[in-house]
Structures are given as structure tokens and as C-alpha cells.
MDTraj code that builds the backbone (N, CA, C; nanometers):
import mdtraj as md
import numpy as np

residues = "MET ASP ASN PHE LYS ASP ASN GLU LYS ILE MET ILE GLU TYR ALA GLU MET LEU LYS ALA LEU ALA HIS PRO VAL ARG LEU CYS ILE VAL HIS GLY LEU ILE ASN CYS ASP GLY SER ASN VAL SER ASN ILE GLN ASN CYS LEU ASN MET PRO GLN SER THR ILE SER GLN HIS LEU SER LYS LEU ARG SER TYR GLY ILE ILE THR GLY GLU ARG ASN GLY LEU GLU ILE ILE TYR LYS VAL SER ASN GLU LYS VAL LYS ALA LEU VAL GLU SER LEU PHE GLU GLU".split()
xyz = np.array([
    [0.0806, -0.1159, -0.0004],
    [0.0008, 0.0033, 0.0021],
    [0.0938, 0.1300, -0.0085],
    [0.0608, 0.2033, -0.0861],
    [0.1180, 0.3438, -0.0995],
    [0.1166, 0.4180, 0.0309],
    [0.2178, 0.5163, 0.0537],
    [0.2064, 0.6088, 0.1748],
    [0.1122, 0.7016, 0.1524],
    [0.0256, 0.7314, 0.2437],
    [-0.0768, 0.8372, 0.2150],
    [-0.0218, 0.9785, 0.1841],
    [0.0810, 0.9897, 0.2747],
    [0.1562, 1.1314, 0.2752],
    [0.2208, 1.1596, 0.1238],
    [0.2682, 1.0641, 0.0646],
    [0.3161, 1.0692, -0.0754],
    [0.2145, 1.1030, -0.1670],
    [0.0909, 1.0537, -0.1414],
    [-0.0195, 1.0666, -0.2338],
    [-0.1390, 1.1533, -0.1945],
    [-0.1146, 1.2109, -0.0910],
    [-0.2245, 1.3071, -0.0256],
    [-0.2952, 1.3931, -0.1299],
    [-0.2098, 1.4843, -0.2107],
    [-0.2650, 1.5636, -0.2861],
    [-0.3739, 1.4973, -0.3904],
    [-0.3188, 1.3714, -0.4696],
    [-0.4053, 1.3114, -0.5490],
    [-0.5204, 1.2588, -0.4921],
    [-0.5098, 1.2143, -0.3767],
    [-0.6259, 1.1466, -0.2873],
    [-0.7387, 1.2443, -0.2728],
    [-0.6765, 1.3746, -0.2279],
    [-0.7810, 1.4801, -0.2262],
    [-0.8434, 1.5199, -0.3473],
    [-0.7527, 1.5364, -0.4420],
    [-0.8290, 1.5622, -0.5752],
    [-0.9433, 1.4536, -0.6228],
    [-0.8979, 1.3303, -0.6076],
    [-1.0162, 1.2248, -0.6402],
    [-1.1220, 1.2241, -0.5586],
    [-1.0944, 1.2548, -0.4330],
    [-1.2175, 1.2487, -0.3263],
    [-1.3138, 1.3706, -0.3665],
    [-1.2511, 1.4970, -0.3997],
    [-1.3250, 1.6139, -0.4376],
    [-1.4123, 1.5643, -0.5641],
    [-1.3617, 1.5007, -0.6579],
    [-1.4121, 1.4630, -0.7734],
    [-1.5216, 1.3686, -0.7516],
    [-1.4934, 1.2728, -0.6645],
    [-1.6111, 1.1681, -0.6452],
    [-1.7343, 1.2492, -0.5506],
    [-1.6932, 1.3445, -0.4615],
    [-1.7913, 1.4216, -0.4037],
    [-1.8860, 1.4963, -0.4952],
    [-1.8182, 1.5458, -0.6100],
    [-1.8964, 1.6184, -0.7051],
    [-1.9981, 1.5359, -0.7945],
    [-1.9510, 1.4133, -0.8068],
    [-2.0321, 1.3094, -0.8953],
    [-2.1255, 1.2208, -0.8193],
    [-2.1181, 1.2288, -0.6644],
    [-2.2041, 1.1579, -0.5691],
    [-2.3528, 1.2081, -0.5756],
    [-2.3937, 1.3109, -0.6215],
    [-2.5192, 1.3487, -0.6297],
    [-2.5860, 1.3062, -0.7720],
    [-2.6989, 1.2413, -0.7370],
    [-2.7742, 1.1789, -0.8659],
    [-2.8009, 1.2670, -0.9882],
    [-2.8380, 1.4006, -0.9689],
    [-2.8675, 1.4814, -1.0425],
    [-2.7328, 1.5139, -1.1344],
    [-2.6204, 1.5436, -1.0556],
    [-2.4919, 1.5803, -1.1297],
    [-2.4404, 1.4635, -1.2062],
    [-2.4627, 1.3304, -1.1429],
    [-2.4125, 1.2196, -1.2267],
    [-2.4864, 1.1948, -1.3512],
    [-2.6236, 1.2286, -1.3498],
    [-2.6986, 1.2171, -1.4572],
    [-2.6606, 1.3289, -1.5667],
    [-2.6408, 1.4506, -1.5185],
    [-2.5632, 1.5483, -1.6062],
    [-2.4562, 1.4999, -1.6729],
    [-2.3572, 1.4597, -1.6060],
    [-2.2310, 1.4325, -1.6586],
    [-2.2507, 1.3131, -1.7619],
    [-2.3071, 1.2199, -1.7223],
    [-2.3536, 1.0990, -1.8360],
    [-2.4268, 1.1495, -1.9341],
    [-2.5130, 1.2468, -1.9356],
    [-2.5815, 1.2887, -2.0498],
    [-2.4916, 1.3862, -2.1421],
    [-2.4037, 1.4427, -2.0873],
    [-2.3088, 1.5505, -2.1535],
    [-2.2082, 1.4460, -2.2406],
    [-2.1732, 1.3334, -2.1629],
    [-2.0699, 1.2525, -2.2303],
    [-2.1480, 1.1813, -2.3379],
    [-2.2502, 1.1323, -2.3309],
    [-2.3373, 1.0693, -2.4407],
    [-2.3692, 1.1647, -2.5472],
    [-2.4173, 1.2861, -2.5357],
    [-2.4268, 1.3761, -2.6471],
    [-2.3316, 1.4807, -2.6846],
    [-2.2047, 1.4664, -2.6447],
    [-2.0893, 1.5420, -2.6442],
    [-2.1258, 1.6869, -2.6303],
    [-2.1959, 1.7185, -2.5407],
    [-2.2244, 1.8555, -2.4891],
    [-2.3731, 1.8988, -2.5068],
    [-2.4190, 2.0046, -2.4189],
    [-2.5621, 2.0571, -2.4481],
    [-2.5572, 2.1878, -2.3704],
    [-2.6749, 2.2448, -2.3950],
    [-2.7071, 2.3744, -2.3363],
    [-2.7930, 2.3484, -2.2109],
    [-2.8263, 2.4613, -2.1313],
    [-2.8986, 2.4487, -2.0096],
    [-3.0523, 2.3923, -2.0399],
    [-3.1054, 2.4633, -2.1542],
    [-3.2462, 2.4195, -2.2004],
    [-3.2575, 2.2747, -2.2252],
    [-3.1812, 2.2095, -2.3040],
    [-3.1905, 2.0856, -2.3444],
    [-3.1671, 1.9916, -2.2149],
    [-3.0786, 2.0247, -2.1252],
    [-3.0601, 1.9441, -1.9998],
    [-3.1739, 1.9741, -1.9111],
    [-3.2441, 2.0779, -1.9048],
    [-3.3547, 2.0998, -1.8321],
    [-3.4748, 2.0201, -1.8697],
    [-3.4882, 2.0179, -2.0103],
    [-3.6090, 1.9290, -2.0672],
    [-3.5812, 1.7779, -2.0327],
    [-3.4507, 1.7365, -2.0456],
    [-3.4265, 1.5940, -2.0127],
    [-3.4751, 1.5567, -1.8891],
    [-3.4193, 1.6529, -1.7889],
    [-3.4351, 1.6126, -1.6423],
    [-3.5731, 1.6520, -1.5719],
    [-3.6276, 1.7623, -1.6558],
    [-3.7751, 1.7934, -1.6090],
    [-3.7616, 1.8661, -1.4838],
    [-3.6451, 1.9606, -1.4629],
    [-3.6345, 2.0291, -1.3530],
    [-3.6236, 2.1788, -1.3864],
    [-3.6403, 2.2612, -1.2921],
    [-3.6216, 2.4109, -1.3045],
    [-3.4811, 2.4499, -1.3522],
    [-3.4682, 2.5321, -1.4499],
    [-3.3513, 2.5846, -1.4907],
    [-3.2536, 2.6123, -1.3698],
    [-3.3005, 2.6853, -1.2737],
    [-3.2176, 2.7393, -1.1787],
    [-3.1510, 2.6237, -1.0987],
    [-3.2364, 2.5100, -1.0818],
    [-3.1683, 2.3904, -1.0208],
    [-3.0383, 2.3392, -1.1088],
    [-3.0680, 2.3265, -1.2361],
    [-2.9822, 2.2692, -1.3219],
    [-2.8637, 2.3877, -1.3412],
    [-2.8861, 2.4791, -1.3056],
    [-2.7685, 2.5955, -1.3135],
    [-2.6743, 2.5692, -1.1952],
    [-2.7665, 2.5580, -1.0804],
    [-2.6726, 2.5291, -0.9588],
    [-2.5809, 2.4162, -0.9787],
    [-2.6311, 2.2885, -1.0190],
    [-2.5471, 2.1710, -1.0357],
    [-2.4357, 2.1980, -1.1463],
    [-2.4695, 2.2690, -1.2511],
    [-2.3667, 2.2932, -1.3465],
    [-2.2582, 2.3884, -1.2865],
    [-2.2874, 2.4753, -1.2054],
    [-2.1896, 2.5666, -1.1442],
    [-2.0953, 2.4762, -1.0479],
    [-2.1571, 2.3783, -0.9777],
    [-2.0755, 2.3102, -0.8994],
    [-1.9851, 2.2088, -0.9768],
    [-2.0130, 2.1590, -1.0815],
    [-1.9576, 2.0947, -1.1734],
    [-1.8346, 2.1586, -1.2217],
    [-1.8622, 2.2816, -1.2593],
    [-1.7688, 2.3599, -1.3193],
    [-1.6564, 2.3957, -1.2151],
    [-1.7018, 2.4217, -1.0932],
    [-1.6213, 2.4738, -0.9834],
    [-1.5074, 2.3515, -0.9627],
    [-1.5531, 2.2229, -0.9928],
    [-1.4668, 2.1203, -0.9639],
    [-1.3763, 2.0798, -1.0850],
    [-1.3886, 2.1609, -1.1853],
    [-1.3098, 2.1278, -1.3096],
    [-1.3624, 2.0092, -1.3773],
    [-1.4861, 1.9550, -1.3563],
    [-1.5510, 1.8537, -1.4356],
    [-1.5972, 1.8856, -1.5763],
    [-1.6558, 2.0086, -1.5921],
    [-1.7171, 2.0473, -1.7093],
    [-1.6609, 2.1831, -1.7499],
    [-1.6772, 2.2309, -1.8835],
    [-1.6530, 2.3568, -1.9025],
    [-1.7695, 2.3947, -1.9977],
    [-1.7925, 2.5388, -2.0059],
    [-1.8790, 2.5997, -2.0900],
    [-1.8145, 2.6757, -2.1877],
    [-1.8915, 2.6571, -2.3212],
    [-1.8229, 2.7545, -2.4342],
    [-1.9415, 2.8248, -2.4887],
    [-1.9250, 2.9520, -2.5059],
    [-2.0391, 3.0229, -2.5514],
    [-2.0467, 3.0045, -2.7129],
    [-2.1689, 3.0025, -2.7434],
    [-2.2030, 2.9791, -2.8886],
    [-2.3174, 3.0656, -2.9125],
    [-2.2735, 3.1949, -2.9639],
    [-2.4014, 3.2952, -2.9771],
    [-2.4565, 3.3407, -2.8327],
    [-2.5803, 3.3075, -2.8144],
    [-2.6451, 3.3470, -2.6916],
    [-2.6425, 3.2292, -2.5768],
    [-2.6276, 3.1132, -2.6261],
    [-2.6244, 3.0069, -2.5401],
    [-2.4759, 2.9526, -2.5007],
    [-2.4865, 2.8675, -2.3942],
    [-2.3439, 2.8128, -2.3449],
    [-2.3556, 2.6761, -2.3797],
    [-2.2590, 2.6010, -2.4275],
    [-2.2570, 2.4617, -2.4426],
    [-2.1641, 2.4135, -2.3515],
    [-2.2038, 2.3133, -2.2715],
    [-2.1446, 2.2405, -2.1654],
    [-2.0892, 2.1226, -2.2150],
    [-1.9592, 2.0866, -2.1895],
    [-1.9049, 1.9577, -2.2199],
    [-1.8166, 1.9183, -2.0956],
    [-1.8154, 1.7830, -2.0806],
    [-1.7252, 1.7279, -1.9842],
    [-1.5778, 1.7391, -2.0386],
    [-1.4939, 1.7960, -1.9478],
    [-1.3577, 1.8362, -2.0009],
    [-1.2592, 1.7619, -1.9238],
    [-1.3041, 1.6918, -1.8238],
    [-1.2084, 1.6112, -1.7265],
    [-1.2077, 1.4541, -1.7850],
    [-1.0946, 1.4126, -1.8551],
    [-1.0879, 1.2750, -1.9057],
    [-1.1021, 1.1759, -1.7938],
    [-1.0441, 1.2031, -1.6689],
    [-1.0582, 1.0946, -1.5661],
    [-1.1984, 1.0826, -1.5336],
    [-1.2872, 1.1746, -1.5202],
    [-1.4317, 1.1793, -1.5033],
    [-1.5162, 1.0994, -1.6118],
    [-1.4636, 1.1291, -1.7251],
    [-1.5316, 1.0533, -1.8411],
    [-1.5171, 0.9003, -1.8481],
    [-1.3892, 0.8677, -1.8138],
    [-1.3615, 0.7220, -1.7966],
    [-1.4348, 0.6433, -1.6738],
    [-1.4244, 0.7288, -1.5605],
    [-1.4922, 0.6771, -1.4674],
    [-1.6521, 0.6547, -1.4721],
    [-1.7200, 0.7620, -1.5241],
    [-1.8622, 0.7601, -1.5410],
    [-1.8889, 0.6546, -1.6685],
    [-1.8179, 0.6625, -1.7594],
    [-1.8326, 0.5470, -1.8762],
    [-1.8146, 0.4025, -1.8179],
    [-1.7359, 0.3868, -1.7238],
    [-1.7182, 0.2684, -1.6644],
    [-1.8325, 0.2140, -1.5728],
    [-1.9022, 0.3314, -1.5153],
    [-2.0139, 0.2940, -1.4191],
    [-2.1339, 0.2755, -1.4933],
    [-2.1422, 0.3162, -1.6188],
    [-2.2596, 0.2847, -1.6878],
    [-2.2336, 0.1657, -1.8108],
    [-2.1175, 0.0955, -1.8042],
    [-2.0973, -0.0158, -1.8863],
    [-2.2056, -0.1212, -1.8610],
    [-2.2256, -0.1951, -1.9709],
    [-2.3231, -0.3032, -1.9503],
    [-2.2429, -0.4343, -1.9461],
])
top = md.Topology()
chain = top.add_chain()
for i, resn in enumerate(residues, 1):
    res = top.add_residue(resn, chain, resSeq=i)
    for name in ("N", "CA", "C"):
        top.add_atom(name, md.element.get_by_symbol(name[0]), res)
traj = md.Trajectory(xyz[None], top)
């Protein structure tokens, strides 16, 4: 077993990533963004049938953890999963 002190920074990073994904709505958003290669808030809102403010709060949390990025396209922002470790993890969770 590795020495925790030697790997503390990476363990904290992974724990924070897992905390961000631990909410079912955020996990669903990330899974959906991976499957459709990005989306705007309106499409996410329609898929999840939740208020836009709720979706925006979850997107903000995912952005703050460095899991997603938003790219402006005219008047809308397209959100995509930008963290390759998160992509691999979520894809492995939903493998059949």
C-alpha cells in the first residue's frame, strides 16, 4: 500500500471529484453530456424535467470542480465534460 503522505494531493483531488459526482442529478448531467458530446441548459432542463435554476446550480458545482466547461455559442453556452478521468469513470459506471 502506498504511503498516504506521498499521495495526499492526488487522494484529495479524487475525493473531491467523487463528491461532485455523488449527487444523482450531477451524475446524470455528466453522463448525459458525455453521451451527447455537450448540451445547453435548456436541453438538460428538458431531459431532467427540473427548473433551470436547479440545473444551473448543479452545472456551477461541476464547473467549480473542473469537471465541465462551458463554451459560448451565440446566446447559449454549450457545456461539455472536460475532465478525461471523470469521463472514464462515468463511462465505466454505465458499462453493461
